C-alpha positions, 0 to 999 in steps of 0.5 A, a space after each residue: 799224168 798221162 803215160 806221154 808225160 810220164 815217160 818224159 820223167 825218164 829223159 829226165 836227171 831225176 833219181 832212178 826210184 822217179 824213174 821207176 814210179 812213172 815206168 809204175 804209173 804208165 805200166 799200170 794205165 794198161 794194168 791196174 793189176 801189178 801193184 808193185 816193182 821192185 829191182 834188185 841189184 847183184 853184186 857178182 864180186 861179193 855175190 850179194 842182192 840187194 834192195 835197191 828202188 821200187 815203186 808200191 800203189 800202198 803199204 811200205 815198202 822193203 828197204 835196206 835188205 840183202 841176201 847172198 844169191 847162192 841163200 837164195 834158190 830161186 833167185 839163183 835159178 831165175 840168174 843160171 837159166 835167165 829165165 823169169 819166175 812166175 809165182 802166182 799163189 805167194 803162200 808160206 813155205 811148208 815148214 813154216 819159216 819163209 824167206 824175208 822177201 816172201 813173208 814182206 810180200 804175204 803180210 803185204 798182201 800180194 799173191 803172184 809175183 813175176 821176177 825177171 833177171 836184168 842182164 847185160 853184156 852177158 852179165 846178171 846185175 840185177 832183177 825185176 819185181 812185178 807183184 800184184 795183190 791178185 793171184 794168178 792175174 798173168 795173162 799171156 798179154 801181161 807177161 809180153 808186156 811185162 817183158 817190155 817194161 823190163 827192158 825199158 827199166 834195165 836200159 834206164 837202171 843201165 843209163 844211170 851206172 853209165 853215167 856214175 861209171 864215166 865219172 867213177 872211171 875220170 875219178 879213179 884214173 887219177 887216184 891210180 895215179 895216187 897210188 902209184 906214189 902212195 902206199 894204200 892200195 885199191 883194195 882199200 877203197 874196196 875195202 872201205 866202201 864196202 864198210 860205209 855201204 854197211 854203215 849206211 844202210 844203219 842210218 837209212 833204216 833210222 832216217 827212213 832214207 833210200 837203198 839210192 842213198 845206200 848204194 852211192 855211198 857205196 860208189 863214190 867213198 872210194 874217191 874221198 882222198 882223190 885232192 890228193 893228187 896234190 899233195 907234193 911226193 915230199 910231204 905224201 910219202 914222207 916217212 916220219 911226222 910232217 912239220 907244221 908247214 907240211 900239215 898244211 898243205 897234206 891238209 889242203 888236198 880236202 879243199 883241193 880234192 872238191 875243187 877237182 871234184 867239181 871241175 871233173 862234175 862239169 866237164 863230164 856234163 854231169 852237173 845235173 847226176 842225182 846225189 852228186 851233192 853226195 860225192 862233194 860231201 865225202 870228199 870234202 867232209 871226211 876230215 871233219 870231228 864229230 867234236 869239232 876239231 877236224 877239219 877243213 871247216 871244224 865242223 860239229 855233230 850234224 853239221 858235218 854231212 851225214 855221207 861225210 861221217 860214214 866215210 870217216 869211220 869207214 875209212 879210218 876203221 879200215 887204216 887201222 886194220 890194214 898192214 902199213 910200212 910203218 905199222 902192223 894191222 890191228 885186229 877188229 876187235 881192237 880197231 872196234 874198240 879204240 874207234 868205241 874210245 872215240 865215238 862222240 870225239 872224232 866219231 859220229 856215235 851211228 856210224 860207230 855203233 853201226 859197225 859193232 852192229 855188223 861185226 860178223 860182216 867185216 871178216 868176210 870184206 876182208 877176205 875178200 877183198 885183202 891185200 897181196 902179201 907185198 902190198 
């Protein structure tokens, strides 16, 4: 496949990782010394920089890795100065404790690295890394071309994010209509999406899933209850227990949500968006239970789509720990203890174990995305 065929992939609705591999193949036709390209995403709201997509010529990838940018001074300087960083002879730090990223580069035999910030609308949203197993490979001509290729990568990532933002924007607008009627807040969606990302990271490591899978679970998780827009006020806002008839109406929000989602995706022309099935899985399966007692299909165990199982655990954990007009929020430990008892019944045991493993990260999410006292 020549460079024209590689770059033709950039026009197709394929995952960003496939497009990055095409860019890498094109670059290597001219510069074989570039053995790895990777893109990390940056979330200013949490100061988290994390692996996103990569293309390696050999060896194993660095995946499911994240750090706060404040803990990575060299990358922080790249963002603040908006200037590339060039490492020509990668070595361990003098104190013998290199960062995990630099340790990975050393273990894989990389000797040089070029890092450039990805900036759009005056905001840094990530970094591109170009790594080589040769020492000091960056000639002036290569650096000039890497700047061009990094711009191409930036446009590729932005194009993907723009389509996702278009879909999320339309569906979040519908969600805002729900929140005018419901007691749940937008911060509930922000929290549960981040809990879902933590769980997805654990599953990705276990099943060797991509960081793209993790990121799309995070992006689509807040849209799980879109079908509630079709639930009558008399049911959605009822303060007491629901009758059997009302419970049937409430449960219909799952099928109605799937249908509404399909209509929006079709109207926006995003039916071929990579990972779009994860959205349908989340909307359609977030009320299924591991033991088969859930709805609407009564699926059990691994019959339940993975993304749905992840969002179920994240959503219930936030519901338990959040204050509502009819209850106080549970403590993190009380919620986790109850969920651990329900593992294998209501929840996928792996999802509960993931929340337990990430216990130390949960308070920071609650503090960063807490509800105001009047919520």
